[in-house]
NUPA-778367 format. One record per residue (C-alpha): residue number from 1; z, x, y. Coordinates in steps of 0.2 Angstrom, whole numbers, plus 5000, padded with zeros to 4 digits. Layout:
NUM  Z  X  Y $
...
//
This chain:
1  5430  5058  5441 $
2  5419  5043  5438 $
3  5403  5038  5430 $
4  5392  5031  5445 $
5  5388  5035  5464 $
6  5395  5026  5475 $
7  5390  5022  5496 $
8  5397  5015  5509 $
9  5387  5005  5523 $
10  5402  5006  5536 $
11  5397  4992  5550 $
12  5399  5000  5567 $
13  5388  4995  5580 $
14  5395  4978  5588 $
15  5400  4979  5605 $
16  5415  4973  5602 $
17  5416  4959  5617 $
18  5430  4948  5608 $
19  5441  4965  5608 $
20  5441  4967  5628 $
21  5442  4987  5627 $
22  5430  4992  5637 $
23  5418  5000  5624 $
24  5411  4996  5607 $
25  5424  4992  5595 $
26  5422  5007  5583 $
27  5425  5017  5601 $
28  5440  5008  5602 $
29  5458  5018  5599 $
30  5475  5017  5591 $
31  5487  5031  5590 $
32  5473  5042  5600 $
33  5460  5042  5588 $
34  5442  5028  5587 $
35  5445  5015  5574 $
36  5426  5024  5568 $
37  5435  5040  5566 $
38  5452  5028  5557 $
39  5440  5021  5546 $
40  5429  5035  5541 $
41  5447  5044  5536 $
42  5450  5031  5522 $
43  5433  5032  5516 $
44  5430  5050  5512 $
45  5441  5048  5499 $
46  5431  5036  5490 $
47  5431  5041  5471 $
48  5414  5045  5464 $
49  5408  5046  5485 $
50  5389  5050  5487 $
51  5384  5047  5506 $
52  5389  5034  5519 $
53  5380  5026  5530 $
54  5386  5023  5550 $
55  5378  5009  5561 $
56  5378  5012  5577 $
57  5378  5006  5594 $
58  5359  5008  5602 $
59  5361  5024  5613 $
60  5377  5030  5604 $
61  5369  5035  5590 $
62  5374  5055  5594 $
63  5394  5050  5598 $
64  5395  5042  5583 $
65  5386  5055  5571 $
66  5397  5066  5578 $
67  5412  5058  5574 $
68  5405  5055  5555 $
69  5402  5073  5554 $
70  5419  5076  5558 $
71  5427  5069  5548 $
72  5416  5067  5531 $
73  5405  5080  5534 $
74  5385  5083  5541 $
75  5377  5080  5522 $
76  5385  5064  5519 $
77  5386  5057  5534 $
78  5368  5047  5540 $
79  5368  5035  5555 $
80  5356  5022  5560 $
81  5357  5010  5575 $
82  5360  4995  5571 $
83  5350  4976  5572 $
84  5354  4963  5585 $
85  5365  4953  5570 $
86  5377  4958  5556 $
87  5365  4957  5541 $
88  5348  4966  5550 $
89  5362  4981  5553 $
90  5367  4979  5534 $
91  5348  4979  5529 $
92  5343  4995  5541 $
93  5359  5003  5533 $
94  5354  5000  5518 $
95  5334  5006  5520 $
96  5340  5021  5525 $
97  5352  5021  5508 $
98  5334  5020  5499 $
99  5332  5038  5505 $
100  5343  5045  5494 $
101  5336  5051  5478 $
102  5351  5043  5467 $
103  5348  5029  5474 $
104  5329  5026  5473 $
105  5334  5027  5453 $
106  5347  5012  5456 $
107  5358  5012  5438 $
108  5373  5019  5441 $
109  5373  5016  5460 $
110  5385  5006  5470 $
111  5385  5001  5487 $
112  5400  4996  5497 $
113  5397  4986  5513 $
114  5411  4988  5526 $
115  5416  4984  5542 $
116  5424  4995  5556 $
117  5434  4980  5561 $
118  5444  4981  5544 $
119  5450  4999  5550 $
120  5465  5002  5538 $
121  5456  4998  5522 $
122  5463  5007  5509 $
123  5457  5019  5501 $
124  5464  5011  5484 $
125  5453  4997  5491 $
126  5439  5005  5490 $
127  5438  5011  5475 $
128  5446  4995  5467 $
129  5431  4985  5471 $
130  5417  5002  5468 $
131  5426  5001  5448 $
132  5423  4979  5450 $
133  5406  4982  5455 $
134  5401  4995  5444 $
135  5405  4988  5428 $
136  5396  4971  5434 $
137  5378  4963  5441 $
138  5391  4950  5450 $
139  5395  4953  5467 $
140  5415  4959  5470 $
141  5424  4951  5484 $
142  5443  4958  5490 $
143  5452  4941  5496 $
144  5470  4936  5500 $
145  5478  4920  5499 $
146  5481  4907  5516 $
147  5498  4904  5521 $
148  5496  4892  5532 $
149  5491  4874  5529 $
150  5471  4871  5534 $
151  5463  4857  5543 $
152  5447  4851  5542 $
153  5443  4846  5561 $
154  5428  4837  5570 $
155  5430  4837  5588 $
156  5448  4835  5594 $
157  5452  4824  5575 $
158  5458  4831  5560 $
159  5449  4825  5545 $
160  5457  4831  5530 $
161  5468  4844  5525 $
162  5463  4854  5512 $
163  5469  4863  5496 $
164  5472  4881  5503 $
165  5478  4885  5485 $
166  5460  4885  5480 $
167  5454  4894  5498 $
168  5456  4913  5501 $
169  5455  4923  5516 $
170  5439  4938  5513 $
171  5438  4956  5517 $
172  5429  4970  5516 $
173  5421  4980  5509 $
174  5412  4970  5496 $
175  5404  4978  5481 $
176  5385  4978  5474 $
177  5375  4986  5463 $
178  5363  4994  5475 $
179  5348  4988  5470 $
180  5354  4970  5467 $
181  5358  4970  5483 $
182  5342  4979  5493 $
183  5333  4966  5485 $
184  5342  4952  5490 $
185  5339  4956  5508 $
186  5320  4960  5508 $
187  5319  4942  5503 $
188  5331  4933  5515 $
189  5324  4922  5525 $
190  5341  4915  5533 $
191  5357  4924  5543 $
192  5373  4924  5532 $
193  5391  4930  5541 $
194  5393  4942  5523 $
195  5385  4948  5512 $
196  5393  4935  5497 $
197  5386  4922  5507 $
198  5368  4930  5506 $
199  5371  4935  5489 $
200  5379  4916  5484 $
201  5363  4908  5492 $
202  5350  4919  5483 $
203  5359  4913  5467 $
204  5368  4926  5462 $
205  5389  4927  5458 $
206  5403  4933  5467 $
207  5420  4939  5459 $
208  5435  4938  5468 $
209  5446  4954  5468 $
210  5466  4955  5476 $
211  5464  4962  5494 $
212  5475  4971  5503 $
213  5485  4968  5518 $
214  5481  4981  5528 $
215  5463  4976  5529 $
216  5467  4968  5541 $
217  5451  4963  5553 $
218  5455  4968  5572 $
219  5446  4956  5582 $
220  5454  4951  5597 $
221  5466  4963  5610 $
222  5483  4956  5603 $
223  5474  4964  5586 $
224  5476  4981  5592 $
225  5493  4980  5599 $
226  5497  4972  5581 $
227  5490  4987  5570 $
228  5499  5000  5582 $
229  5516  4990  5579 $
230  5513  4988  5563 $
231  5518  5004  5553 $
232  5527  5004  5536 $
233  5538  5020  5536 $
234  5546  5032  5524 $
235  5555  5048  5525 $
236  5557  5059  5511 $
237  5566  5078  5507 $
238  5562  5093  5500 $
239  5570  5110  5496 $
240  5564  5125  5487 $
241  5572  5142  5484 $
242  5563  5160  5478 $
243  5570  5175  5476 $
244  5564  5192  5484 $
245  5554  5203  5474 $
246  5555  5219  5465 $
247  5537  5224  5473 $
248  5537  5232  5487 $
249  5522  5229  5490 $
250  5521  5211  5491 $
251  5518  5201  5506 $
252  5529  5187  5513 $
253  5521  5171  5516 $
254  5535  5158  5523 $
255  5524  5142  5532 $
256  5506  5148  5525 $
257  5505  5165  5536 $
258  5512  5181  5531 $
259  5527  5189  5538 $
260  5526  5206  5542 $
261  5538  5222  5536 $
262  5548  5209  5524 $
263  5548  5208  5506 $
264  5539  5194  5498 $
265  5543  5182  5485 $
266  5544  5179  5468 $
267  5535  5165  5463 $
268  5520  5156  5451 $
269  5509  5157  5469 $
270  5516  5167  5484 $
271  5532  5160  5483 $
272  5531  5152  5501 $
273  5547  5142  5500 $
274  5543  5133  5518 $
275  5526  5126  5511 $
276  5533  5120  5494 $
277  5551  5113  5502 $
278  5539  5103  5514 $
279  5526  5096  5499 $
280  5542  5090  5490 $
281  5545  5082  5505 $
282  5528  5074  5509 $
283  5526  5070  5491 $
284  5543  5061  5490 $
285  5543  5053  5507 $
286  5525  5045  5497 $
287  5533  5042  5481 $
288  5518  5054  5473 $
289  5530  5065  5464 $
290  5532  5082  5465 $
291  5526  5100  5469 $
292  5527  5102  5451 $
293  5519  5085  5443 $
294  5504  5087  5455 $
295  5503  5107  5455 $
296  5513  5112  5439 $
297  5514  5130  5436 $
298  5503  5127  5418 $
299  5488  5127  5429 $
300  5481  5145  5431 $
301  5470  5140  5446 $
302  5487  5140  5455 $
303  5493  5156  5452 $
304  5495  5167  5466 $
305  5490  5152  5477 $
306  5492  5151  5498 $
307  5504  5134  5503 $
308  5488  5132  5510 $
309  5480  5125  5497 $
310  5498  5114  5490 $
311  5497  5106  5508 $
312  5480  5101  5509 $
313  5480  5093  5491 $
314  5495  5084  5497 $
315  5485  5078  5513 $
316  5473  5070  5503 $
317  5487  5062  5491 $
318  5494  5055  5506 $
319  5478  5048  5513 $
320  5470  5041  5497 $
321  5487  5032  5496 $
322  5484  5025  5516 $
323  5499  5037  5523 $
324  5498  5049  5537 $
325  5512  5063  5541 $
326  5522  5062  5557 $
327  5533  5074  5560 $
328  5539  5086  5548 $
329  5555  5095  5550 $
330  5560  5111  5540 $
331  5578  5122  5539 $
332  5575  5141  5533 $
333  5590  5146  5526 $
334  5597  5166  5522 $
335  5600  5184  5531 $
336  5581  5190  5531 $
337  5569  5186  5537 $
338  5574  5184  5555 $
339  5565  5167  5561 $
340  5566  5167  5579 $
341  5551  5178  5582 $
342  5539  5169  5567 $
343  5545  5153  5573 $
344  5531  5149  5587 $
345  5517  5155  5574 $
346  5523  5146  5559 $
347  5524  5129  5567 $
348  5507  5131  5576 $
349  5498  5135  5560 $
350  5507  5121  5548 $
351  5504  5110  5562 $
352  5485  5111  5563 $
353  5486  5111  5542 $
354  5494  5095  5543 $
355  5490  5089  5561 $
356  5508  5082  5565 $
357  5522  5089  5574 $
358  5533  5102  5563 $
359  5546  5112  5568 $
360  5555  5125  5562 $
361  5574  5132  5561 $
362  5586  5142  5552 $
363  5604  5144  5544 $
364  5613  5156  5537 $
365  5631  5153  5523 $
366  5639  5164  5531 $
367  5638  5176  5518 $
368  5642  5164  5504 $
369  5632  5164  5487 $
370  5614  5173  5483 $
371  5607  5167  5503 $
372  5621  5177  5508 $
373  5618  5191  5496 $
374  5600  5193  5502 $
375  5594  5190  5486 $
376  5581  5175  5493 $
377  5576  5163  5504 $
378  5579  5143  5504 $
379  5572  5130  5513 $
380  5574  5114  5516 $
381  5561  5102  5523 $
382  5563  5083  5531 $
383  5545  5072  5532 $
384  5542  5052  5540 $
385  5527  5046  5535 $
386  5519  5029  5540 $
387  5503  5019  5534 $
388  5500  5002  5541 $
389  5510  4987  5534 $
390  5500  4971  5538 $
391  5502  4954  5529 $
//
C-alpha cells in the first residue's frame, strides 16, 4: 500500500482531426475497443488511485461517463466538459478534482495529467511517476532518449545540428503535488503545450524519469495501424492435478462451474484443476511466477476459494503489467467426468471471465496410471498473451 493519494486527469476532449478517424480521438478504436477504454484500463490499477477526471468533448459527456463507469466504476470516475485548449481542459479537471475532500486537504495528494493519445502507457509508468511526485515538490516527467539526429531549421534552411544527448522525448503521465499544480494553473496567463512547460514558466523545477516505449502518442492515421500491429506476444503452459475426494458431498468444480452428479476434487481451494492450470499458464507467459507464489496455500483467505478468485487476481496482475489475454486452450485428462456435455458451458463461463476465446478439449491415458485408474483429474492449459511493444 502506498502512503499517498493519486488522482488522474485524463484528457479526452480532443477532436482528433489529424487522426482522421471521423470521430473524436478518444472514440477511435483499436482491437474493437476505444482509445478511451484502453487508457482507462491502464489507469484503473494505479496504486493509491482515488479519482479519475476525464475531460470530454462537448455533447459527448454521457458517452464518456458510460465508458468511464464501465471500466472504473461510478464512485471513481468523474467527467467534465473540456475547454478550447489542452491547458483549459486541465484547469477544468483540476477544479473538479478540488471538490474531492482528500484533495482539498492536499498534503499527500498527487495528480497525474495524461493524454488519451498515449493510450497504452502502462500502469507501471503511472506508478513510477506518482511515486516520484509524492516524494518531491518538483514536477515529474517521463522521457525517452532521441535516436534521430536533430536539426534546427529556419524556413527551408538547416541552421544548426543539436546535441541529441541533451534532448529527450517527453511523455505523459506527468506528475505533481495537486495543490501546487492547481495554484500554477490558477495564475496562468499564457497557454503552454504541456504542464511541465507551464510549471517551469512559473518557477518550478522539472525532473525527468525513464519513460516507456508503450506510451507512444497516437496522432496520425498511420499510428493507429502501427499500434494495431505492434504487439509483443508470449505463450505459457500450466499443469494441475487433483485427486477425487472421499467426501461424497463435495461438488466437482472445473472451469469455475459445478459439474452436477460428479465427485469433487481435493485441494486447498476448490480443487478446480482447469482454472488452476489456466492461472499457471497465464502467469508463466507473463513471467509473473505461478499460482503457488501468488496465491499460496499458506494464505487462509484462499481456502475453499472458487477458481474465479484466482482467475480474477491473475487478470489484475496481467493488466498491471500491460498484458492482455489473446486466447486460452485447456486439455482435461482422465476417465471422468465426461467433458463433451459440459464443454459449451465451461467455455462460455471462462470466456466471460477472461474476455478472450477459450477452447476445452479432453483425452484419456488408455488406462495407464492414476488417471487411467480414475483416481483424479489433470488439466494442461496453454495461453497466449500480448502487450504493446513500440520503440
